[in-house]
mmCIF file of the C-alpha atoms, coordinates in Angstrom:
data_MODEL
# 
_entry.id   MODEL 
# 
loop_
_atom_site.group_PDB 
_atom_site.id 
_atom_site.type_symbol 
_atom_site.label_atom_id 
_atom_site.label_alt_id 
_atom_site.label_comp_id 
_atom_site.label_asym_id 
_atom_site.label_entity_id 
_atom_site.label_seq_id 
_atom_site.pdbx_PDB_ins_code 
_atom_site.Cartn_x 
_atom_site.Cartn_y 
_atom_site.Cartn_z 
_atom_site.occupancy 
_atom_site.B_iso_or_equiv 
_atom_site.pdbx_formal_charge 
_atom_site.auth_seq_id 
_atom_site.auth_comp_id 
_atom_site.auth_asym_id 
_atom_site.auth_atom_id 
_atom_site.pdbx_PDB_model_num 
ATOM 1  C CA . UNK A 1 1  ? -10.984 -23.592 27.505  1.00 0.00 ? 1  UNK A CA 1 
ATOM 2  C CA . UNK A 1 2  ? -12.172 -24.338 24.356  1.00 0.00 ? 2  UNK A CA 1 
ATOM 3  C CA . UNK A 1 3  ? -12.599 -20.841 23.438  1.00 0.00 ? 3  UNK A CA 1 
ATOM 4  C CA . UNK A 1 4  ? -9.208  -20.031 24.721  1.00 0.00 ? 4  UNK A CA 1 
ATOM 5  C CA . UNK A 1 5  ? -7.325  -22.639 22.349  1.00 0.00 ? 5  UNK A CA 1 
ATOM 6  C CA . UNK A 1 6  ? -9.442  -21.580 19.433  1.00 0.00 ? 6  UNK A CA 1 
ATOM 7  C CA . UNK A 1 7  ? -8.580  -17.847 19.637  1.00 0.00 ? 7  UNK A CA 1 
ATOM 8  C CA . UNK A 1 8  ? -5.131  -17.880 19.169  1.00 0.00 ? 8  UNK A CA 1 
ATOM 9  C CA . UNK A 1 9  ? -5.183  -19.944 15.760  1.00 0.00 ? 9  UNK A CA 1 
ATOM 10 C CA . UNK A 1 10 ? -8.343  -18.323 14.598  1.00 0.00 ? 10 UNK A CA 1 
ATOM 11 C CA . UNK A 1 11 ? -7.083  -14.689 15.422  1.00 0.00 ? 11 UNK A CA 1 
ATOM 12 C CA . UNK A 1 12 ? -3.544  -15.602 13.478  1.00 0.00 ? 12 UNK A CA 1 
ATOM 13 C CA . UNK A 1 13 ? -5.641  -16.991 10.103  1.00 0.00 ? 13 UNK A CA 1 
ATOM 14 C CA . UNK A 1 14 ? -7.756  -13.635 10.135  1.00 0.00 ? 14 UNK A CA 1 
ATOM 15 C CA . UNK A 1 15 ? -4.348  -11.317 10.450  1.00 0.00 ? 15 UNK A CA 1 
ATOM 16 C CA . UNK A 1 16 ? -2.516  -13.629 7.721   1.00 0.00 ? 16 UNK A CA 1 
ATOM 17 C CA . UNK A 1 17 ? -5.661  -13.391 5.198   1.00 0.00 ? 17 UNK A CA 1 
ATOM 18 C CA . UNK A 1 18 ? -5.861  -9.514  5.718   1.00 0.00 ? 18 UNK A CA 1 
ATOM 19 C CA . UNK A 1 19 ? -2.148  -9.453  5.170   1.00 0.00 ? 19 UNK A CA 1 
ATOM 20 C CA . UNK A 1 20 ? -2.381  -11.019 2.393   1.00 0.00 ? 20 UNK A CA 1 
ATOM 21 C CA . UNK A 1 21 ? -4.746  -8.237  0.687   1.00 0.00 ? 21 UNK A CA 1 
ATOM 22 C CA . UNK A 1 22 ? -2.265  -5.623  0.269   1.00 0.00 ? 22 UNK A CA 1 
ATOM 23 C CA . UNK A 1 23 ? -0.054  -5.124  -2.972  1.00 0.00 ? 23 UNK A CA 1 
ATOM 24 C CA . UNK A 1 24 ? 3.489   -3.461  -2.374  1.00 0.00 ? 24 UNK A CA 1 
ATOM 25 C CA . UNK A 1 25 ? 3.810   -1.004  -5.179  1.00 0.00 ? 25 UNK A CA 1 
ATOM 26 C CA . UNK A 1 26 ? 6.643   1.493   -6.588  1.00 0.00 ? 26 UNK A CA 1 
ATOM 27 C CA . UNK A 1 27 ? 5.976   4.823   -7.505  1.00 0.00 ? 27 UNK A CA 1 
ATOM 28 C CA . UNK A 1 28 ? 8.578   6.344   -9.345  1.00 0.00 ? 28 UNK A CA 1 
ATOM 29 C CA . UNK A 1 29 ? 8.558   9.894   -10.098 1.00 0.00 ? 29 UNK A CA 1 
ATOM 30 C CA . UNK A 1 30 ? 10.974  11.856  -12.883 1.00 0.00 ? 30 UNK A CA 1 
ATOM 31 C CA . UNK A 1 31 ? 13.371  12.831  -10.690 1.00 0.00 ? 31 UNK A CA 1 
ATOM 32 C CA . UNK A 1 32 ? 14.394  9.507   -9.737  1.00 0.00 ? 32 UNK A CA 1 
ATOM 33 C CA . UNK A 1 33 ? 12.862  9.899   -6.300  1.00 0.00 ? 33 UNK A CA 1 
ATOM 34 C CA . UNK A 1 34 ? 10.658  6.255   -5.589  1.00 0.00 ? 34 UNK A CA 1 
ATOM 35 C CA . UNK A 1 35 ? 8.003   5.669   -2.954  1.00 0.00 ? 35 UNK A CA 1 
ATOM 36 C CA . UNK A 1 36 ? 7.314   2.152   -1.787  1.00 0.00 ? 36 UNK A CA 1 
ATOM 37 C CA . UNK A 1 37 ? 3.731   1.965   -0.827  1.00 0.00 ? 37 UNK A CA 1 
ATOM 38 C CA . UNK A 1 38 ? 1.715   -0.522  1.148   1.00 0.00 ? 38 UNK A CA 1 
ATOM 39 C CA . UNK A 1 39 ? -1.089  -0.834  -1.538  1.00 0.00 ? 39 UNK A CA 1 
ATOM 40 C CA . UNK A 1 40 ? -1.533  0.416   -4.907  1.00 0.00 ? 40 UNK A CA 1 
ATOM 41 C CA . UNK A 1 41 ? -1.982  4.545   -5.145  1.00 0.00 ? 41 UNK A CA 1 
ATOM 42 C CA . UNK A 1 42 ? -5.479  6.021   -5.460  1.00 0.00 ? 42 UNK A CA 1 
ATOM 43 C CA . UNK A 1 43 ? -6.070  6.633   -9.627  1.00 0.00 ? 43 UNK A CA 1 
ATOM 44 C CA . UNK A 1 44 ? -5.564  10.451  -10.392 1.00 0.00 ? 44 UNK A CA 1 
ATOM 45 C CA . UNK A 1 45 ? -7.860  12.628  -8.527  1.00 0.00 ? 45 UNK A CA 1 
ATOM 46 C CA . UNK A 1 46 ? -9.641  15.443  -10.304 1.00 0.00 ? 46 UNK A CA 1 
ATOM 47 C CA . UNK A 1 47 ? -7.226  17.793  -9.634  1.00 0.00 ? 47 UNK A CA 1 
ATOM 48 C CA . UNK A 1 48 ? -4.637  15.507  -11.322 1.00 0.00 ? 48 UNK A CA 1 
ATOM 49 C CA . UNK A 1 49 ? -2.627  14.336  -8.184  1.00 0.00 ? 49 UNK A CA 1 
ATOM 50 C CA . UNK A 1 50 ? -2.046  10.655  -6.892  1.00 0.00 ? 50 UNK A CA 1 
ATOM 51 C CA . UNK A 1 51 ? -2.347  9.965   -3.494  1.00 0.00 ? 51 UNK A CA 1 
ATOM 52 C CA . UNK A 1 52 ? -0.919  7.348   -1.233  1.00 0.00 ? 52 UNK A CA 1 
ATOM 53 C CA . UNK A 1 53 ? 0.433   5.927   2.114   1.00 0.00 ? 53 UNK A CA 1 
ATOM 54 C CA . UNK A 1 54 ? 3.995   5.373   2.028   1.00 0.00 ? 54 UNK A CA 1 
ATOM 55 C CA . UNK A 1 55 ? 5.086   2.123   4.408   1.00 0.00 ? 55 UNK A CA 1 
ATOM 56 C CA . UNK A 1 56 ? 6.338   4.354   6.851   1.00 0.00 ? 56 UNK A CA 1 
ATOM 57 C CA . UNK A 1 57 ? 2.585   5.674   7.150   1.00 0.00 ? 57 UNK A CA 1 
ATOM 58 C CA . UNK A 1 58 ? 3.274   8.882   5.657   1.00 0.00 ? 58 UNK A CA 1 
ATOM 59 C CA . UNK A 1 59 ? 0.561   10.456  3.333   1.00 0.00 ? 59 UNK A CA 1 
ATOM 60 C CA . UNK A 1 60 ? 2.269   11.405  -0.071  1.00 0.00 ? 60 UNK A CA 1 
ATOM 61 C CA . UNK A 1 61 ? 0.421   13.557  -2.864  1.00 0.00 ? 61 UNK A CA 1 
ATOM 62 C CA . UNK A 1 62 ? 1.937   14.175  -6.158  1.00 0.00 ? 62 UNK A CA 1 
ATOM 63 C CA . UNK A 1 63 ? 1.260   15.384  -9.370  1.00 0.00 ? 63 UNK A CA 1 
ATOM 64 C CA . UNK A 1 64 ? -0.063  12.992  -11.817 1.00 0.00 ? 64 UNK A CA 1 
ATOM 65 C CA . UNK A 1 65 ? 2.813   14.172  -14.576 1.00 0.00 ? 65 UNK A CA 1 
ATOM 66 C CA . UNK A 1 66 ? 5.468   13.516  -12.232 1.00 0.00 ? 66 UNK A CA 1 
ATOM 67 C CA . UNK A 1 67 ? 5.304   9.997   -11.882 1.00 0.00 ? 67 UNK A CA 1 
ATOM 68 C CA . UNK A 1 68 ? 6.913   7.840   -14.537 1.00 0.00 ? 68 UNK A CA 1 
ATOM 69 C CA . UNK A 1 69 ? 6.063   4.605   -13.525 1.00 0.00 ? 69 UNK A CA 1 
ATOM 70 C CA . UNK A 1 70 ? 3.536   2.783   -11.102 1.00 0.00 ? 70 UNK A CA 1 
ATOM 71 C CA . UNK A 1 71 ? 4.791   -0.972  -10.693 1.00 0.00 ? 71 UNK A CA 1 
ATOM 72 C CA . UNK A 1 72 ? 3.787   -3.590  -8.112  1.00 0.00 ? 72 UNK A CA 1 
ATOM 73 C CA . UNK A 1 73 ? 6.415   -4.408  -6.177  1.00 0.00 ? 73 UNK A CA 1 
ATOM 74 C CA . UNK A 1 74 ? 8.730   -7.612  -5.796  1.00 0.00 ? 74 UNK A CA 1 
# 
């Protein structure tokens, strides 16, 4: 009985701690397109691209010279 009563609050606390680790970021391209990401994009890869996952879960890869700004979301 004790384990069941402690399980839910403990699970909720772990979930909230993990949710707080992400940093929503807005990536703006030169053509005005904006991507809202779950986390800060990886730095520029060796082949000159930024890779990130948008909030819908789609993987996005854009050339670094097309990126205007990368800023932390509100």
